[in-house]
C-alpha positions in Angstrom: 99.5 86.2 136.6 98.8 89.2 134.5 95.9 91.4 135.3 92.6 91.1 133.3 93.0 93.0 129.9 90.6 95.4 128.8 88.9 94.4 125.4 90.6 96.3 122.5 88.1 98.7 121.2 87.6 100.7 117.9 85.9 104.2 117.2 82.5 103.9 115.9 83.6 105.3 112.5 86.1 102.3 112.1 83.3 99.8 113.2 80.9 101.5 110.7 83.5 101.2 107.8 84.1 97.4 108.7 80.3 96.9 108.6 79.9 98.9 105.3 77.3 101.3 106.9 77.1 105.0 106.9 77.8 106.1 110.4 75.4 109.2 110.7 72.5 106.8 109.7 73.3 104.3 112.6 71.6 104.6 116.0 73.0 107.1 118.3 74.3 104.7 120.9 76.4 103.0 118.2 77.8 106.4 117.0 78.8 107.4 120.5 80.2 104.2 122.0 83.5 102.6 121.2 83.0 99.0 119.7 84.9 96.1 121.0 86.1 93.4 118.5 83.8 90.9 120.1 80.9 93.5 119.6 81.9 93.9 116.1 81.9 90.3 115.5 78.5 89.7 117.1 77.1 92.6 114.9 78.4 90.7 111.9 77.0 87.3 112.9 73.7 88.4 114.5 72.9 91.8 113.0 70.1 93.7 114.8 67.1 95.0 112.8 68.6 98.5 112.4 71.8 97.1 110.8 69.9 94.9 108.5 67.7 97.6 107.3 70.6 100.0 106.8 72.4 97.4 104.7 69.2 96.8 102.7 68.0 100.3 102.1 70.8 102.6 103.1 71.9 105.3 103.1 75.3 103.9 102.1 78.7 105.3 102.5 80.4 106.7 99.4 82.5 103.5 98.5 79.5 101.4 98.6 77.4 103.9 96.5 80.5 104.0 94.0 80.5 100.1 93.8 76.8 99.9 93.3 76.9 102.5 90.5 80.1 101.0 88.9 82.2 104.1 89.3 85.0 105.4 91.3 84.8 107.4 94.4 86.5 110.3 92.5 83.8 109.9 89.9 81.2 110.6 92.5 83.1 113.6 93.7 83.4 115.0 90.1 79.6 114.6 89.7 79.0 116.4 93.2 77.2 113.4 94.4 76.6 113.6 98.3 78.4 111.3 100.7 75.5 108.9 100.8 72.6 107.5 98.8 69.8 105.2 99.5 68.9 102.0 97.5 65.9 103.9 96.0 68.2 106.8 94.9 70.7 104.3 93.4 68.0 102.5 91.5 66.7 105.7 90.1 70.1 106.7 88.9 70.7 103.3 87.2 67.2 103.2 85.7 67.7 106.5 83.8 71.5 107.2 84.0 72.4 110.9 83.7 75.2 112.0 81.4 77.8 112.1 84.1 77.1 108.5 85.2 77.4 107.2 81.7 80.7 109.1 81.3 82.1 108.0 84.7 81.2 104.3 84.1 82.9 104.3 80.8 86.0 106.0 82.3 86.1 103.5 85.2 85.7 100.5 83.0 88.6 101.8 80.9 90.8 102.2 84.1 89.9 98.7 85.2 90.8 97.4 81.7 94.0 99.2 81.8 95.0 97.9 85.2 94.2 94.4 84.1 96.5 94.9 81.0 99.3 96.1 83.2 98.8 93.2 85.6 99.1 90.8 82.7 102.3 92.5 81.5 103.9 92.5 84.9 103.0 88.6 85.2 104.7 88.0 81.7 107.7 89.9 82.7 108.0 87.8 86.0 107.6 84.7 84.1 110.1 85.7 81.5 112.7 86.4 84.3 112.1 83.2 85.9 112.9 81.2 82.9 116.4 79.5 82.6 118.9 81.1 80.2 119.4 79.3 76.9 123.1 77.9 76.1 124.1 78.6 72.7 127.3 76.4 72.7 
């Protein structure tokens, strides 16, 4: 028989990323304690009040802020936006978008459209290469 295995743990930053929360806004015991996979699953299925509140009002990590604003992470960096914003700050930006947000949203939409066009071209090429050759006899 093998000895009891210790549960696999992850750093708090990894757990925060998996939960979609901004680590500095989490409680100190979460920030300073390794999280097991079982603990992470429990947080996902039965979130405590602090997690529910963080998900509702923020502050949110950069990738979540970018998604909510409809821009890329790089676009936020170009605009010198801090690493985190709250729901209220995001709503304010969306209600009266500054010039940088309008420009970055247009740029991001163009990139997404171009990526979709490239995917379609690649799919067409794959489909064409899978067609049987024609016999001209």
